[in-house]
C-alpha positions as CSV (number, residue, x, y, z in Angstrom):
1,M,0.0,0.0,0.0
2,K,2.9,2.3,0.8
3,K,4.4,1.8,-2.7
4,I,1.1,2.7,-4.4
5,F,0.8,5.8,-2.2
6,F,4.4,6.8,-3.0
7,A,3.8,6.3,-6.8
8,V,0.6,8.4,-6.7
9,C,2.5,11.2,-4.9
10,I,5.3,11.2,-7.5
11,V,2.8,11.3,-10.4
12,T,0.8,14.0,-8.7
13,A,3.9,16.1,-8.1
14,F,5.0,15.6,-11.7
15,L,1.7,16.6,-13.2
16,S,1.4,19.6,-10.8
17,G,4.7,20.9,-12.2
18,F,3.3,20.8,-15.7
19,A,0.2,22.6,-14.6
20,F,2.2,25.3,-12.7
21,K,4.4,25.8,-15.7
22,A,1.4,26.2,-18.0
23,V,-0.2,28.7,-15.7
24,T,2.9,30.8,-15.0
25,E,4.4,31.0,-18.5
26,K,2.9,33.4,-21.0
27,E,2.5,32.3,-24.6
28,S,4.8,33.9,-27.1
29,D,4.8,33.8,-30.9
30,D,8.6,34.4,-30.9
31,L,9.4,30.9,-29.5
32,K,12.1,29.1,-31.4
33,R,11.3,25.8,-33.0
34,V,13.6,22.8,-33.3
35,T,14.9,22.4,-36.8
36,G,17.2,19.5,-36.4
37,I,19.5,17.5,-34.1
38,G,23.0,18.4,-33.0
39,G,24.4,15.0,-33.6
40,I,24.5,11.3,-33.0
41,F,26.9,10.4,-30.2
42,F,27.5,6.9,-28.9
43,K,29.9,4.9,-26.8
44,S,32.3,2.4,-28.4
45,K,34.9,0.1,-27.0
46,D,37.3,1.2,-29.7
47,P,36.2,4.6,-31.3
48,K,39.2,4.7,-33.7
49,K,38.4,1.3,-35.1
50,T,34.7,2.2,-35.3
51,R,35.5,5.4,-37.3
52,E,37.7,3.4,-39.6
53,W,35.0,0.8,-40.2
54,Y,32.4,3.5,-41.1
55,Q,35.0,5.2,-43.4
56,Q,35.9,2.0,-45.2
57,H,32.4,0.4,-45.5
58,L,30.1,3.4,-45.6
59,G,32.4,6.0,-47.2
60,L,32.2,8.6,-44.4
61,E,34.9,11.2,-44.4
62,V,36.1,11.0,-40.8
63,N,38.5,12.8,-38.5
64,E,39.5,12.2,-34.9
65,Y,36.0,13.4,-33.8
66,G,33.9,11.4,-36.3
67,S,32.1,13.0,-39.3
68,V,30.0,16.0,-40.0
69,F,26.8,15.9,-42.2
70,E,25.7,18.9,-44.0
71,W,22.0,19.4,-44.8
72,Y,19.6,22.1,-45.9
73,Q,16.5,23.3,-44.0
74,G,13.2,22.2,-45.4
75,A,11.5,25.6,-44.9
76,D,14.3,27.6,-46.5
77,N,16.7,25.5,-48.6
78,S,19.2,28.3,-48.8
79,K,20.1,27.8,-45.1
80,K,22.6,25.0,-44.2
81,G,22.6,22.9,-41.1
82,F,25.2,20.5,-39.7
83,S,25.0,17.3,-37.6
84,Q,27.9,15.6,-35.9
85,W,28.4,11.8,-35.9
86,S,30.8,10.8,-33.2
87,P,31.7,7.5,-31.5
88,F,33.5,8.0,-28.2
């Protein structure tokens, strides 16, 4: 019974935080939107070997940090964006 009560308290506190935030924040039209991701980062036992494998088998141009991908924004294809791929 204590576990159920504890779980209900946590959920109530979590939802109360969302309600408080919604009430206290004013809406604004100048909020920024997410247009992409910063990168893909993952752990590897041997990052150097992983980079070499991706370079050899997938043709990625890699450096000591991984590889950078260039892309264009969908809404305005004159604006470039970049995402980093990096095993560490």
